[in-house]
N, CA, C, O and CB atoms as a CASP TS submission, in Angstrom:
PFRMAT TS
TARGET T0000
AUTHOR 0000-0000-0000
METHOD Language model
MODEL 1
PARENT N/A
ATOM      1  N   MET     1       0.851  -1.206  -0.091  1.00  0.00           N
ATOM      2  CA  MET     1      -0.091   0.106   0.106  1.00  0.00           C
ATOM      3  C   MET     1       0.983   1.143   0.052  1.00  0.00           C
ATOM      4  O   MET     1       2.091   0.989   0.565  1.00  0.00           O
ATOM      5  CB  MET     1      -1.047   0.197   1.638  1.00  0.00           C
ATOM      6  N   LEU     2       0.537   2.374  -0.697  1.00  0.00           N
ATOM      7  CA  LEU     2       1.069   3.599  -0.430  1.00  0.00           C
ATOM      8  C   LEU     2       0.641   4.611   0.430  1.00  0.00           C
ATOM      9  O   LEU     2      -0.542   4.886   0.633  1.00  0.00           O
ATOM     10  CB  LEU     2       1.146   4.082  -1.364  1.00  0.00           C
ATOM     11  N   ILE     3       1.687   5.214   0.980  1.00  0.00           N
ATOM     12  CA  ILE     3       1.387   6.376   1.879  1.00  0.00           C
ATOM     13  C   ILE     3       2.096   7.564   1.534  1.00  0.00           C
ATOM     14  O   ILE     3       3.116   7.433   0.858  1.00  0.00           O
ATOM     15  CB  ILE     3       1.690   6.083   3.264  1.00  0.00           C
ATOM     16  N   GLU     4       1.661   8.906   1.946  1.00  0.00           N
ATOM     17  CA  GLU     4       2.255   9.966   1.404  1.00  0.00           C
ATOM     18  C   GLU     4       3.241  10.167   2.655  1.00  0.00           C
ATOM     19  O   GLU     4       2.965   9.795   3.796  1.00  0.00           O
ATOM     20  CB  GLU     4       1.223  11.205   0.960  1.00  0.00           C
ATOM     21  N   ILE     5       4.452  10.819   2.272  1.00  0.00           N
ATOM     22  CA  ILE     5       5.380  11.255   3.292  1.00  0.00           C
ATOM     23  C   ILE     5       5.618  12.607   3.188  1.00  0.00           C
ATOM     24  O   ILE     5       5.893  13.155   2.121  1.00  0.00           O
ATOM     25  CB  ILE     5       6.610  10.575   3.257  1.00  0.00           C
ATOM     26  N   ARG     6       5.511  13.247   4.389  1.00  0.00           N
ATOM     27  CA  ARG     6       5.889  14.744   4.582  1.00  0.00           C
ATOM     28  C   ARG     6       6.996  14.876   5.750  1.00  0.00           C
ATOM     29  O   ARG     6       6.872  14.258   6.808  1.00  0.00           O
ATOM     30  CB  ARG     6       4.501  15.656   4.997  1.00  0.00           C
ATOM     31  N   ARG     7       7.946  15.620   5.513  1.00  0.00           N
ATOM     32  CA  ARG     7       8.766  15.669   6.575  1.00  0.00           C
ATOM     33  C   ARG     7       9.238  17.181   6.630  1.00  0.00           C
ATOM     34  O   ARG     7       9.360  17.781   5.561  1.00  0.00           O
ATOM     35  CB  ARG     7       9.911  14.613   6.440  1.00  0.00           C
ATOM     36  N   PHE     8       9.512  17.830   7.836  1.00  0.00           N
ATOM     37  CA  PHE     8       9.546  19.373   7.977  1.00  0.00           C
ATOM     38  C   PHE     8      10.855  19.486   8.582  1.00  0.00           C
ATOM     39  O   PHE     8      11.334  18.612   9.304  1.00  0.00           O
ATOM     40  CB  PHE     8       8.324  20.092   8.905  1.00  0.00           C
ATOM     41  N   ALA     9      11.548  20.802   8.216  1.00  0.00           N
ATOM     42  CA  ALA     9      12.648  21.502   8.849  1.00  0.00           C
ATOM     43  C   ALA     9      13.975  20.618   8.895  1.00  0.00           C
ATOM     44  O   ALA     9      14.637  20.326   7.899  1.00  0.00           O
ATOM     45  CB  ALA     9      12.209  21.918  10.293  1.00  0.00           C
ATOM     46  N   THR    10      14.219  20.294  10.006  1.00  0.00           N
ATOM     47  CA  THR    10      15.788  19.757  10.298  1.00  0.00           C
ATOM     48  C   THR    10      15.707  18.152  10.106  1.00  0.00           C
ATOM     49  O   THR    10      16.781  17.559  10.200  1.00  0.00           O
ATOM     50  CB  THR    10      16.390  20.157  12.061  1.00  0.00           C
ATOM     51  N   LEU    11      14.683  17.479   9.876  1.00  0.00           N
ATOM     52  CA  LEU    11      14.701  16.175   9.867  1.00  0.00           C
ATOM     53  C   LEU    11      15.646  15.605   8.612  1.00  0.00           C
ATOM     54  O   LEU    11      15.804  16.315   7.619  1.00  0.00           O
ATOM     55  CB  LEU    11      13.250  15.734   9.829  1.00  0.00           C
ATOM     56  N   PRO    12      16.228  14.369   8.700  1.00  0.00           N
ATOM     57  CA  PRO    12      16.993  13.946   7.739  1.00  0.00           C
ATOM     58  C   PRO    12      16.154  13.825   6.347  1.00  0.00           C
ATOM     59  O   PRO    12      15.013  13.364   6.306  1.00  0.00           O
ATOM     60  CB  PRO    12      17.606  12.682   8.205  1.00  0.00           C
ATOM     61  N   PRO    13      16.813  14.261   5.308  1.00  0.00           N
ATOM     62  CA  PRO    13      16.255  14.132   3.995  1.00  0.00           C
ATOM     63  C   PRO    13      16.131  12.729   3.412  1.00  0.00           C
ATOM     64  O   PRO    13      16.810  12.407   2.437  1.00  0.00           O
ATOM     65  CB  PRO    13      17.035  14.912   3.117  1.00  0.00           C
ATOM     66  N   HIS    14      15.284  11.899   3.987  1.00  0.00           N
ATOM     67  CA  HIS    14      15.069  10.474   3.564  1.00  0.00           C
ATOM     68  C   HIS    14      13.624  10.384   2.840  1.00  0.00           C
ATOM     69  O   HIS    14      13.049   9.299   2.750  1.00  0.00           O
ATOM     70  CB  HIS    14      15.149   9.447   4.905  1.00  0.00           C
ATOM     71  N   THR    15      13.169  11.359   2.423  1.00  0.00           N
ATOM     72  CA  THR    15      11.798  11.275   1.826  1.00  0.00           C
ATOM     73  C   THR    15      12.023  10.385   0.421  1.00  0.00           C
ATOM     74  O   THR    15      12.866  10.565  -0.459  1.00  0.00           O
ATOM     75  CB  THR    15      11.139  12.910   1.524  1.00  0.00           C
ATOM     76  N   PRO    16      11.110   9.493   0.505  1.00  0.00           N
ATOM     77  CA  PRO    16      11.344   8.660  -0.971  1.00  0.00           C
ATOM     78  C   PRO    16      10.810   9.368  -2.111  1.00  0.00           C
ATOM     79  O   PRO    16      10.195  10.429  -2.003  1.00  0.00           O
ATOM     80  CB  PRO    16      10.602   7.189  -1.030  1.00  0.00           C
ATOM     81  N   GLU    17      11.070   8.721  -3.314  1.00  0.00           N
ATOM     82  CA  GLU    17      10.757   9.461  -4.608  1.00  0.00           C
ATOM     83  C   GLU    17       9.290   9.628  -4.488  1.00  0.00           C
ATOM     84  O   GLU    17       8.574   8.796  -3.930  1.00  0.00           O
ATOM     85  CB  GLU    17      11.194   8.663  -6.010  1.00  0.00           C
ATOM     86  N   ASN    18       8.812  10.856  -5.090  1.00  0.00           N
ATOM     87  CA  ASN    18       7.339  11.257  -5.224  1.00  0.00           C
ATOM     88  C   ASN    18       6.953  11.282  -3.894  1.00  0.00           C
ATOM     89  O   ASN    18       5.732  11.263  -3.736  1.00  0.00           O
ATOM     90  CB  ASN    18       6.398  10.299  -6.087  1.00  0.00           C
ATOM     91  N   ASP    19       7.503  11.313  -3.081  1.00  0.00           N
ATOM     92  CA  ASP    19       6.907  11.538  -1.529  1.00  0.00           C
ATOM     93  C   ASP    19       5.864  10.276  -1.078  1.00  0.00           C
ATOM     94  O   ASP    19       5.008  10.370  -0.198  1.00  0.00           O
ATOM     95  CB  ASP    19       5.933  13.136  -1.468  1.00  0.00           C
ATOM     96  N   ARG    20       6.120   9.185  -1.823  1.00  0.00           N
ATOM     97  CA  ARG    20       5.250   8.172  -1.441  1.00  0.00           C
ATOM     98  C   ARG    20       6.304   6.940  -1.013  1.00  0.00           C
ATOM     99  O   ARG    20       7.392   6.772  -1.564  1.00  0.00           O
ATOM    100  CB  ARG    20       4.164   7.812  -2.701  1.00  0.00           C
ATOM    101  N   LEU    21       5.800   6.147   0.023  1.00  0.00           N
ATOM    102  CA  LEU    21       6.233   5.057   0.485  1.00  0.00           C
ATOM    103  C   LEU    21       5.509   3.908   0.464  1.00  0.00           C
ATOM    104  O   LEU    21       4.436   3.806   1.058  1.00  0.00           O
ATOM    105  CB  LEU    21       6.547   5.248   1.509  1.00  0.00           C
ATOM    106  N   ASP    22       6.113   2.843  -0.309  1.00  0.00           N
ATOM    107  CA  ASP    22       5.164   1.546  -0.462  1.00  0.00           C
ATOM    108  C   ASP    22       5.451   0.479   0.982  1.00  0.00           C
ATOM    109  O   ASP    22       6.601   0.087   1.180  1.00  0.00           O
ATOM    110  CB  ASP    22       5.657   0.614  -2.136  1.00  0.00           C
ATOM    111  N   VAL    23       4.681   0.197   1.632  1.00  0.00           N
ATOM    112  CA  VAL    23       4.696  -0.328   2.867  1.00  0.00           C
ATOM    113  C   VAL    23       3.742  -1.470   2.840  1.00  0.00           C
ATOM    114  O   VAL    23       2.897  -1.447   1.946  1.00  0.00           O
ATOM    115  CB  VAL    23       4.390   0.678   3.884  1.00  0.00           C
ATOM    116  N   ALA    24       3.742  -2.545   3.744  1.00  0.00           N
ATOM    117  CA  ALA    24       3.055  -3.602   3.838  1.00  0.00           C
ATOM    118  C   ALA    24       1.752  -3.410   4.563  1.00  0.00           C
ATOM    119  O   ALA    24       1.886  -2.613   5.492  1.00  0.00           O
ATOM    120  CB  ALA    24       3.827  -4.525   4.381  1.00  0.00           C
ATOM    121  N   GLU    25       0.697  -3.821   4.453  1.00  0.00           N
ATOM    122  CA  GLU    25      -0.732  -3.787   5.092  1.00  0.00           C
ATOM    123  C   GLU    25      -0.099  -4.138   6.572  1.00  0.00           C
ATOM    124  O   GLU    25       0.748  -4.999   6.809  1.00  0.00           O
ATOM    125  CB  GLU    25      -2.046  -5.045   4.375  1.00  0.00           C
ATOM    126  N   GLY    26      -0.811  -3.138   7.619  1.00  0.00           N
ATOM    127  CA  GLY    26      -0.417  -3.424   8.953  1.00  0.00           C
ATOM    128  C   GLY    26       0.859  -2.596   9.452  1.00  0.00           C
ATOM    129  O   GLY    26       1.315  -2.662  10.594  1.00  0.00           O
ATOM    130  N   THR    27       1.294  -1.912   8.551  1.00  0.00           N
ATOM    131  CA  THR    27       2.578  -1.127   8.872  1.00  0.00           C
ATOM    132  C   THR    27       2.227  -0.173   9.888  1.00  0.00           C
ATOM    133  O   THR    27       1.135   0.376   9.747  1.00  0.00           O
ATOM    134  CB  THR    27       3.211  -0.372   7.630  1.00  0.00           C
ATOM    135  N   THR    28       3.062   0.198  11.074  1.00  0.00           N
ATOM    136  CA  THR    28       2.602   1.270  11.792  1.00  0.00           C
ATOM    137  C   THR    28       3.464   2.619  11.548  1.00  0.00           C
ATOM    138  O   THR    28       4.401   2.582  10.750  1.00  0.00           O
ATOM    139  CB  THR    28       2.592   0.853  13.232  1.00  0.00           C
ATOM    140  N   ALA    29       3.143   3.805  12.236  1.00  0.00           N
ATOM    141  CA  ALA    29       3.718   5.023  11.904  1.00  0.00           C
ATOM    142  C   ALA    29       5.310   4.807  12.389  1.00  0.00           C
ATOM    143  O   ALA    29       6.228   5.228  11.685  1.00  0.00           O
ATOM    144  CB  ALA    29       2.882   6.302  12.656  1.00  0.00           C
ATOM    145  N   GLY    30       5.524   4.186  13.521  1.00  0.00           N
ATOM    146  CA  GLY    30       6.803   3.872  13.930  1.00  0.00           C
ATOM    147  C   GLY    30       7.744   3.188  13.131  1.00  0.00           C
ATOM    148  O   GLY    30       8.931   3.470  12.967  1.00  0.00           O
ATOM    149  N   GLU    31       7.028   2.176  12.610  1.00  0.00           N
ATOM    150  CA  GLU    31       7.795   1.389  11.499  1.00  0.00           C
ATOM    151  C   GLU    31       8.250   1.962  10.171  1.00  0.00           C
ATOM    152  O   GLU    31       9.270   1.573   9.603  1.00  0.00           O
ATOM    153  CB  GLU    31       7.006   0.334  11.121  1.00  0.00           C
ATOM    154  N   ALA    32       7.339   3.028   9.640  1.00  0.00           N
ATOM    155  CA  ALA    32       7.581   3.990   8.638  1.00  0.00           C
ATOM    156  C   ALA    32       8.868   4.855   9.022  1.00  0.00           C
ATOM    157  O   ALA    32       9.751   5.100   8.201  1.00  0.00           O
ATOM    158  CB  ALA    32       6.302   4.873   8.460  1.00  0.00           C
ATOM    159  N   MET    33       8.891   5.305  10.379  1.00  0.00           N
ATOM    160  CA  MET    33       9.853   6.126  10.804  1.00  0.00           C
ATOM    161  C   MET    33      11.150   5.330  10.693  1.00  0.00           C
ATOM    162  O   MET    33      12.144   5.870  10.205  1.00  0.00           O
ATOM    163  CB  MET    33       9.553   6.638  12.172  1.00  0.00           C
ATOM    164  N   HIS    34      11.182   4.098  11.115  1.00  0.00           N
ATOM    165  CA  HIS    34      12.477   3.284  11.190  1.00  0.00           C
ATOM    166  C   HIS    34      12.943   3.396   9.737  1.00  0.00           C
ATOM    167  O   HIS    34      14.029   3.907   9.462  1.00  0.00           O
ATOM    168  CB  HIS    34      12.277   1.644  11.714  1.00  0.00           C
ATOM    169  N   ILE    35      11.915   2.798   8.593  1.00  0.00           N
ATOM    170  CA  ILE    35      12.423   2.693   7.352  1.00  0.00           C
ATOM    171  C   ILE    35      13.042   4.004   6.951  1.00  0.00           C
ATOM    172  O   ILE    35      14.061   4.063   6.263  1.00  0.00           O
ATOM    173  CB  ILE    35      11.406   2.255   6.437  1.00  0.00           C
ATOM    174  N   LEU    36      12.385   5.065   7.411  1.00  0.00           N
ATOM    175  CA  LEU    36      13.106   6.436   6.844  1.00  0.00           C
ATOM    176  C   LEU    36      14.156   7.050   7.671  1.00  0.00           C
ATOM    177  O   LEU    36      14.574   8.189   7.463  1.00  0.00           O
ATOM    178  CB  LEU    36      12.085   7.577   6.655  1.00  0.00           C
ATOM    179  N   ASN    37      14.642   6.160   8.758  1.00  0.00           N
ATOM    180  CA  ASN    37      15.622   6.554   9.407  1.00  0.00           C
ATOM    181  C   ASN    37      15.516   7.679  10.345  1.00  0.00           C
ATOM    182  O   ASN    37      16.507   8.235  10.818  1.00  0.00           O
ATOM    183  CB  ASN    37      16.445   6.746   8.602  1.00  0.00           C
ATOM    184  N   ILE    38      14.221   8.030  10.629  1.00  0.00           N
ATOM    185  CA  ILE    38      13.864   9.192  11.643  1.00  0.00           C
ATOM    186  C   ILE    38      13.768   8.695  13.012  1.00  0.00           C
ATOM    187  O   ILE    38      13.120   7.694  13.316  1.00  0.00           O
ATOM    188  CB  ILE    38      12.492   9.892  11.310  1.00  0.00           C
ATOM    189  N   ARG    39      14.461   9.452  13.871  1.00  0.00           N
ATOM    190  CA  ARG    39      14.394   9.178  15.239  1.00  0.00           C
ATOM    191  C   ARG    39      13.016   9.568  16.020  1.00  0.00           C
ATOM    192  O   ARG    39      12.624  10.735  16.041  1.00  0.00           O
ATOM    193  CB  ARG    39      15.538   9.879  15.830  1.00  0.00           C
ATOM    194  N   SER    40      12.356   8.577  16.617  1.00  0.00           N
ATOM    195  CA  SER    40      10.987   8.668  17.199  1.00  0.00           C
ATOM    196  C   SER    40      10.988   9.863  18.410  1.00  0.00           C
ATOM    197  O   SER    40      10.102  10.714  18.493  1.00  0.00           O
ATOM    198  CB  SER    40      10.550   7.107  17.828  1.00  0.00           C
ATOM    199  N   ALA    41      12.022   9.777  19.232  1.00  0.00           N
ATOM    200  CA  ALA    41      12.165  10.521  20.395  1.00  0.00           C
ATOM    201  C   ALA    41      12.167  11.961  20.141  1.00  0.00           C
ATOM    202  O   ALA    41      11.773  12.676  21.062  1.00  0.00           O
ATOM    203  CB  ALA    41      13.331  10.143  21.073  1.00  0.00           C
ATOM    204  N   GLU    42      12.541  12.508  19.051  1.00  0.00           N
ATOM    205  CA  GLU    42      12.830  13.874  18.547  1.00  0.00           C
ATOM    206  C   GLU    42      11.579  14.270  17.718  1.00  0.00           C
ATOM    207  O   GLU    42      11.515  15.421  17.288  1.00  0.00           O
ATOM    208  CB  GLU    42      14.215  13.928  17.646  1.00  0.00           C
ATOM    209  N   THR    43      10.564  13.370  17.462  1.00  0.00           N
ATOM    210  CA  THR    43       9.821  13.864  16.344  1.00  0.00           C
ATOM    211  C   THR    43       8.238  13.634  16.621  1.00  0.00           C
ATOM    212  O   THR    43       7.836  12.631  17.210  1.00  0.00           O
ATOM    213  CB  THR    43      10.326  13.118  15.005  1.00  0.00           C
ATOM    214  N   LEU    44       7.462  14.556  16.188  1.00  0.00           N
ATOM    215  CA  LEU    44       6.029  14.566  16.211  1.00  0.00           C
ATOM    216  C   LEU    44       5.327  13.787  15.056  1.00  0.00           C
ATOM    217  O   LEU    44       5.589  14.131  13.903  1.00  0.00           O
ATOM    218  CB  LEU    44       5.590  15.967  16.194  1.00  0.00           C
ATOM    219  N   ILE    45       4.491  12.806  15.271  1.00  0.00           N
ATOM    220  CA  ILE    45       3.979  12.152  14.234  1.00  0.00           C
ATOM    221  C   ILE    45       2.501  12.597  13.846  1.00  0.00           C
ATOM    222  O   ILE    45       1.646  12.571  14.732  1.00  0.00           O
ATOM    223  CB  ILE    45       4.070  10.764  14.551  1.00  0.00           C
ATOM    224  N   LEU    46       2.198  12.963  12.685  1.00  0.00           N
ATOM    225  CA  LEU    46       0.867  13.412  12.204  1.00  0.00           C
ATOM    226  C   LEU    46       0.322  12.362  11.255  1.00  0.00           C
ATOM    227  O   LEU    46       1.055  11.950  10.356  1.00  0.00           O
ATOM    228  CB  LEU    46       0.949  14.818  11.486  1.00  0.00           C
ATOM    229  N   VAL    47      -0.770  11.955  11.377  1.00  0.00           N
ATOM    230  CA  VAL    47      -1.250  11.073  10.281  1.00  0.00           C
ATOM    231  C   VAL    47      -2.866  11.789   9.957  1.00  0.00           C
ATOM    232  O   VAL    47      -3.831  11.933  10.708  1.00  0.00           O
ATOM    233  CB  VAL    47      -1.274   9.243  10.865  1.00  0.00           C
ATOM    234  N   ASN    48      -2.697  12.093   8.732  1.00  0.00           N
ATOM    235  CA  ASN    48      -3.825  12.887   8.014  1.00  0.00           C
ATOM    236  C   ASN    48      -4.049  14.128   8.724  1.00  0.00           C
ATOM    237  O   ASN    48      -5.196  14.520   8.936  1.00  0.00           O
ATOM    238  CB  ASN    48      -5.194  12.106   7.934  1.00  0.00           C
ATOM    239  N   GLY    49      -3.038  14.764   9.102  1.00  0.00           N
ATOM    240  CA  GLY    49      -3.052  16.051   9.964  1.00  0.00           C
ATOM    241  C   GLY    49      -3.298  15.881  11.555  1.00  0.00           C
ATOM    242  O   GLY    49      -3.233  16.868  12.287  1.00  0.00           O
ATOM    243  N   VAL    50      -3.547  14.760  11.997  1.00  0.00           N
ATOM    244  CA  VAL    50      -4.042  14.481  13.416  1.00  0.00           C
ATOM    245  C   VAL    50      -2.740  13.750  14.218  1.00  0.00           C
ATOM    246  O   VAL    50      -2.115  12.852  13.654  1.00  0.00           O
ATOM    247  CB  VAL    50      -5.501  13.410  13.366  1.00  0.00           C
ATOM    248  N   HIS    51      -2.424  14.155  15.427  1.00  0.00           N
ATOM    249  CA  HIS    51      -1.306  13.737  16.161  1.00  0.00           C
ATOM    250  C   HIS    51      -1.720  12.346  16.481  1.00  0.00           C
ATOM    251  O   HIS    51      -2.822  11.969  16.881  1.00  0.00           O
ATOM    252  CB  HIS    51      -0.965  14.637  17.412  1.00  0.00           C
ATOM    253  N   ALA    52      -0.463  11.521  16.195  1.00  0.00           N
ATOM    254  CA  ALA    52      -0.662   9.990  16.292  1.00  0.00           C
ATOM    255  C   ALA    52       0.615   9.491  16.888  1.00  0.00           C
ATOM    256  O   ALA    52       1.695  10.041  16.671  1.00  0.00           O
ATOM    257  CB  ALA    52      -0.963   9.250  14.827  1.00  0.00           C
ATOM    258  N   GLY    53       0.457   8.365  17.696  1.00  0.00           N
ATOM    259  CA  GLY    53       1.716   7.575  18.160  1.00  0.00           C
ATOM    260  C   GLY    53       2.312   6.735  17.153  1.00  0.00           C
ATOM    261  O   GLY    53       1.816   6.561  16.039  1.00  0.00           O
ATOM    262  N   PRO    54       3.476   6.173  17.597  1.00  0.00           N
ATOM    263  CA  PRO    54       4.053   5.362  16.625  1.00  0.00           C
ATOM    264  C   PRO    54       3.455   3.939  16.505  1.00  0.00           C
ATOM    265  O   PRO    54       3.857   3.159  15.642  1.00  0.00           O
ATOM    266  CB  PRO    54       5.453   5.292  16.898  1.00  0.00           C
ATOM    267  N   ASP    55       2.606   3.660  17.281  1.00  0.00           N
ATOM    268  CA  ASP    55       1.724   2.379  17.058  1.00  0.00           C
ATOM    269  C   ASP    55       0.600   2.647  16.177  1.00  0.00           C
ATOM    270  O   ASP    55      -0.082   1.672  15.862  1.00  0.00           O
ATOM    271  CB  ASP    55       1.136   1.812  18.385  1.00  0.00           C
ATOM    272  N   ARG    56       0.329   3.612  15.790  1.00  0.00           N
ATOM    273  CA  ARG    56      -0.822   3.791  14.708  1.00  0.00           C
ATOM    274  C   ARG    56      -0.653   3.236  13.295  1.00  0.00           C
ATOM    275  O   ARG    56       0.130   3.627  12.429  1.00  0.00           O
ATOM    276  CB  ARG    56      -1.070   5.247  14.502  1.00  0.00           C
ATOM    277  N   ILE    57      -1.498   2.299  13.241  1.00  0.00           N
ATOM    278  CA  ILE    57      -1.570   1.379  11.987  1.00  0.00           C
ATOM    279  C   ILE    57      -1.903   2.213  10.926  1.00  0.00           C
ATOM    280  O   ILE    57      -2.866   2.965  11.075  1.00  0.00           O
ATOM    281  CB  ILE    57      -2.608   0.207  12.062  1.00  0.00           C
ATOM    282  N   LEU    58      -1.155   2.218   9.668  1.00  0.00           N
ATOM    283  CA  LEU    58      -1.381   3.150   8.551  1.00  0.00           C
ATOM    284  C   LEU    58      -2.304   2.539   7.599  1.00  0.00           C
ATOM    285  O   LEU    58      -2.365   1.312   7.534  1.00  0.00           O
ATOM    286  CB  LEU    58      -0.096   3.535   7.849  1.00  0.00           C
ATOM    287  N   ASN    59      -3.003   3.256   6.878  1.00  0.00           N
ATOM    288  CA  ASN    59      -3.924   2.947   5.896  1.00  0.00           C
ATOM    289  C   ASN    59      -3.549   3.293   4.478  1.00  0.00           C
ATOM    290  O   ASN    59      -2.908   4.325   4.286  1.00  0.00           O
ATOM    291  CB  ASN    59      -5.104   3.559   6.222  1.00  0.00           C
ATOM    292  N   ASP    60      -3.889   2.529   3.482  1.00  0.00           N
ATOM    293  CA  ASP    60      -3.462   2.898   2.019  1.00  0.00           C
ATOM    294  C   ASP    60      -4.027   4.365   1.865  1.00  0.00           C
ATOM    295  O   ASP    60      -5.119   4.744   2.288  1.00  0.00           O
ATOM    296  CB  ASP    60      -4.130   1.794   0.786  1.00  0.00           C
ATOM    297  N   GLY    61      -3.108   5.115   1.195  1.00  0.00           N
ATOM    298  CA  GLY    61      -3.332   6.671   0.947  1.00  0.00           C
ATOM    299  C   GLY    61      -3.305   7.750   2.308  1.00  0.00           C
ATOM    300  O   GLY    61      -3.731   8.905   2.320  1.00  0.00           O
ATOM    301  N   ASP    62      -2.739   7.076   3.312  1.00  0.00           N
ATOM    302  CA  ASP    62      -2.722   8.073   4.477  1.00  0.00           C
ATOM    303  C   ASP    62      -1.509   8.896   4.272  1.00  0.00           C
ATOM    304  O   ASP    62      -0.508   8.448   3.712  1.00  0.00           O
ATOM    305  CB  ASP    62      -2.691   7.370   5.946  1.00  0.00           C
ATOM    306  N   ARG    63      -1.612  10.201   4.768  1.00  0.00           N
ATOM    307  CA  ARG    63      -0.638  11.205   4.697  1.00  0.00           C
ATOM    308  C   ARG    63       0.016  11.153   6.071  1.00  0.00           C
ATOM    309  O   ARG    63      -0.570  11.299   7.143  1.00  0.00           O
ATOM    310  CB  ARG    63      -1.240  12.610   4.327  1.00  0.00           C
ATOM    311  N   LEU    64       1.463  10.898   5.866  1.00  0.00           N
ATOM    312  CA  LEU    64       2.259  10.562   7.331  1.00  0.00           C
ATOM    313  C   LEU    64       3.113  11.796   7.447  1.00  0.00           C
ATOM    314  O   LEU    64       3.759  11.932   6.408  1.00  0.00           O
ATOM    315  CB  LEU    64       3.326   9.028   7.361  1.00  0.00           C
ATOM    316  N   ALA    65       3.328  12.634   8.222  1.00  0.00           N
ATOM    317  CA  ALA    65       3.951  13.686   8.340  1.00  0.00           C
ATOM    318  C   ALA    65       4.905  13.615   9.656  1.00  0.00           C
ATOM    319  O   ALA    65       4.469  13.053  10.660  1.00  0.00           O
ATOM    320  CB  ALA    65       2.977  14.735   8.307  1.00  0.00           C
ATOM    321  N   PHE    66       6.167  14.166   9.651  1.00  0.00           N
ATOM    322  CA  PHE    66       7.058  14.086  10.809  1.00  0.00           C
ATOM    323  C   PHE    66       7.658  15.732  10.923  1.00  0.00           C
ATOM    324  O   PHE    66       8.211  16.427  10.071  1.00  0.00           O
ATOM    325  CB  PHE    66       8.355  12.806  10.522  1.00  0.00           C
ATOM    326  N   VAL    67       7.271  16.032  12.434  1.00  0.00           N
ATOM    327  CA  VAL    67       7.811  17.398  12.586  1.00  0.00           C
ATOM    328  C   VAL    67       8.693  17.231  13.697  1.00  0.00           C
ATOM    329  O   VAL    67       8.321  16.486  14.603  1.00  0.00           O
ATOM    330  CB  VAL    67       6.744  18.535  12.826  1.00  0.00           C
ATOM    331  N   PRO    68       9.914  17.861  13.784  1.00  0.00           N
ATOM    332  CA  PRO    68      10.792  18.078  14.810  1.00  0.00           C
ATOM    333  C   PRO    68      10.021  18.572  16.053  1.00  0.00           C
ATOM    334  O   PRO    68       9.344  19.598  16.122  1.00  0.00           O
ATOM    335  CB  PRO    68      11.846  19.033  14.370  1.00  0.00           C
ATOM    336  N   ALA    69      10.231  17.707  16.972  1.00  0.00           N
ATOM    337  CA  ALA    69       9.287  18.036  18.361  1.00  0.00           C
ATOM    338  C   ALA    69       9.911  19.580  18.756  1.00  0.00           C
ATOM    339  O   ALA    69       9.052  20.436  18.963  1.00  0.00           O
ATOM    340  CB  ALA    69       9.586  16.666  19.907  1.00  0.00           C
ATOM    341  N   ALA    70      11.199  19.958  18.864  1.00  0.00           N
ATOM    342  CA  ALA    70      11.376  21.395  19.253  1.00  0.00           C
ATOM    343  C   ALA    70      10.693  22.401  18.152  1.00  0.00           C
ATOM    344  O   ALA    70      10.396  23.520  18.570  1.00  0.00           O
ATOM    345  CB  ALA    70      12.996  21.708  19.392  1.00  0.00           C
ATOM    346  N   GLU    71      10.460  22.138  16.976  1.00  0.00           N
ATOM    347  CA  GLU    71       9.911  22.840  16.136  1.00  0.00           C
ATOM    348  C   GLU    71       8.403  23.223  16.552  1.00  0.00           C
ATOM    349  O   GLU    71       8.037  24.380  16.754  1.00  0.00           O
ATOM    350  CB  GLU    71      10.057  22.161  14.939  1.00  0.00           C
ATOM    351  N   ALA    72       7.534  22.016  16.657  1.00  0.00           N
ATOM    352  CA  ALA    72       6.375  21.779  17.173  1.00  0.00           C
ATOM    353  C   ALA    72       6.029  22.840  18.297  1.00  0.00           C
ATOM    354  O   ALA    72       5.150  23.700  18.252  1.00  0.00           O
ATOM    355  CB  ALA    72       6.378  20.416  17.622  1.00  0.00           C
ATOM    356  N   ALA    73       6.966  22.564  19.363  1.00  0.00           N
ATOM    357  CA  ALA    73       6.859  23.322  20.604  1.00  0.00           C
ATOM    358  C   ALA    73       7.060  24.829  20.327  1.00  0.00           C
ATOM    359  O   ALA    73       6.434  25.585  21.069  1.00  0.00           O
ATOM    360  CB  ALA    73       7.901  22.810  21.641  1.00  0.00           C
ATOM    361  N   ASN    74       7.817  25.362  19.399  1.00  0.00           N
ATOM    362  CA  ASN    74       7.562  26.554  19.258  1.00  0.00           C
ATOM    363  C   ASN    74       6.581  27.279  18.373  1.00  0.00           C
ATOM    364  O   ASN    74       6.623  28.502  18.246  1.00  0.00           O
ATOM    365  CB  ASN    74       8.503  26.890  19.081  1.00  0.00           C
ATOM    366  N   SER    75       5.642  26.468  17.724  1.00  0.00           N
ATOM    367  CA  SER    75       4.758  27.033  17.164  1.00  0.00           C
ATOM    368  C   SER    75       3.315  27.294  17.746  1.00  0.00           C
ATOM    369  O   SER    75       2.477  27.893  17.072  1.00  0.00           O
ATOM    370  CB  SER    75       4.760  26.443  16.191  1.00  0.00           C
TER
END
């Protein structure tokens, strides 16, 4: 299944081609972070614009965004 990836500011530039990531059904946000080499302790996760935990199971077509925690605290 394909999910859309967005990353912001100082996160590592590991965004896949066309901002889409092909993952297996049942993949969690945390597993996607691991695939993209993004450290969860420093990152706020948004799924379809709503805050989510790393255990959130992703669905086909979801928009997964990563925001550095420090940046989120300053907004």
